[in-house]
C-alpha positions as CSV (number, residue, x, y, z in Angstrom):
1,Q,34.5,-4.3,-32.4
2,V,32.0,-3.2,-30.7
3,Q,32.4,-0.3,-28.4
4,L,29.8,0.9,-25.8
5,V,30.4,4.5,-24.2
6,E,28.1,5.4,-21.0
7,S,27.5,8.8,-19.8
8,G,25.3,11.0,-17.8
9,G,26.2,9.7,-14.5
10,G,26.6,11.9,-11.4
11,L,25.6,12.9,-8.0
12,V,21.8,13.8,-7.6
13,Q,19.5,14.2,-4.5
14,A,16.8,11.6,-3.6
15,G,13.7,12.2,-5.5
16,G,15.5,13.5,-8.0
17,S,16.2,12.5,-11.9
18,L,19.1,11.6,-14.2
19,R,19.3,10.3,-18.1
20,L,21.9,7.8,-18.5
21,S,23.2,7.1,-22.4
22,C,25.1,4.6,-24.0
23,A,26.5,5.4,-27.5
24,A,27.3,2.2,-29.4
25,S,29.7,1.9,-32.3
26,G,31.6,-0.9,-34.5
27,T,28.5,-2.6,-35.6
28,I,25.1,-2.7,-36.7
29,F,22.5,-1.2,-34.2
30,S,19.4,-2.9,-35.1
31,T,21.7,-6.5,-34.4
32,L,21.9,-5.6,-30.7
33,S,19.8,-6.0,-27.8
34,M,20.7,-3.6,-25.2
35,G,20.6,-3.3,-21.5
36,W,21.5,-1.6,-18.3
37,Y,23.1,-3.0,-15.2
38,R,24.0,-1.8,-12.0
39,Q,26.5,-2.9,-9.1
40,A,26.3,-0.9,-5.6
41,P,29.4,-1.5,-3.2
42,E,29.8,-4.9,-2.2
43,K,27.0,-6.2,-3.8
44,Q,27.0,-8.4,-7.0
45,R,25.6,-6.8,-10.4
46,E,21.8,-6.6,-11.3
47,L,20.0,-6.3,-14.2
48,V,18.2,-2.9,-14.2
49,A,16.2,-3.0,-17.5
50,T,17.0,-4.7,-21.1
51,I,15.4,-3.4,-24.7
52,T,15.5,-5.8,-27.7
53,S,16.0,-4.8,-31.3
54,G,12.6,-4.4,-31.7
55,G,11.8,-2.5,-28.7
56,S,10.1,-4.7,-26.5
57,T,11.5,-3.7,-22.6
58,N,12.1,-5.5,-19.4
59,Y,12.9,-3.9,-15.8
60,A,14.2,-5.2,-12.5
61,D,11.0,-4.9,-10.0
62,S,12.9,-2.6,-8.1
63,V,13.0,0.3,-10.6
64,K,9.3,-0.6,-12.5
65,G,7.7,2.7,-12.5
66,R,10.6,4.9,-12.1
67,F,13.2,4.0,-15.0
68,T,12.6,4.1,-18.8
69,I,14.9,2.2,-20.9
70,S,14.6,3.5,-24.9
71,R,16.9,3.4,-27.7
72,D,17.5,5.7,-30.6
73,K,18.4,3.6,-33.9
74,A,19.1,7.2,-35.7
75,K,22.0,8.2,-32.6
76,K,22.9,4.2,-32.1
77,T,22.0,5.1,-28.7
78,V,20.1,3.5,-25.7
79,Y,19.0,5.5,-22.8
80,L,18.1,5.1,-19.1
81,Q,15.9,7.7,-18.1
82,M,15.7,7.3,-14.1
83,T,13.4,9.4,-11.8
84,S,12.3,9.3,-8.3
85,L,15.8,8.1,-7.4
86,K,16.4,6.5,-3.9
87,P,19.7,6.2,-2.0
88,E,19.7,2.3,-2.7
89,D,19.9,3.4,-6.5
90,T,23.7,4.6,-6.0
91,A,25.6,2.1,-8.0
92,V,27.9,2.2,-11.1
93,Y,25.6,1.7,-14.1
94,S,26.9,-0.5,-17.0
95,C,25.8,-0.8,-20.7
96,N,25.5,-4.2,-22.3
97,A,24.9,-5.5,-25.8
98,E,24.3,-8.5,-27.2
99,N,24.6,-9.1,-30.8
100,I,21.7,-11.1,-31.8
101,L,23.2,-12.9,-34.7
102,T,26.4,-13.7,-33.1
103,R,25.7,-14.0,-29.3
104,M,28.7,-11.9,-28.5
105,V,28.4,-9.7,-25.4
106,Y,29.9,-6.5,-25.0
107,W,30.0,-3.9,-21.8
108,G,30.8,-0.3,-21.4
109,K,32.8,0.9,-18.6
110,G,30.1,2.0,-16.6
111,T,29.1,5.3,-15.1
112,L,28.7,6.4,-11.6
113,V,25.4,7.4,-10.0
114,T,25.2,8.5,-6.2
115,V,22.2,9.5,-5.0
116,S,22.0,11.2,-1.6
117,S,19.9,11.1,1.2
């Protein structure tokens, strides 16, 4: 069973930075395509960034140039480095993984990021 555990959320002032981590277990990390999604209060969940097993990345327009997704094979961890944070980035950020062989999708429980103005 694949497990995803996020960490790194918290309260930060506008313009600040945070780094989120998502540790994966229970499967071969290289079979996972990973991503971060977020859901703000009373809004639908939206894609933030994805990274394939080969390292190709994709970002939502709203975070391009400010957020960077990366993965560490040895630590089985995917990161989301967030800079120049804005109040509208406030949301619960959830880690997502898709097994490229089985197409099974997994979710972490999420971590709250609050950006104060």
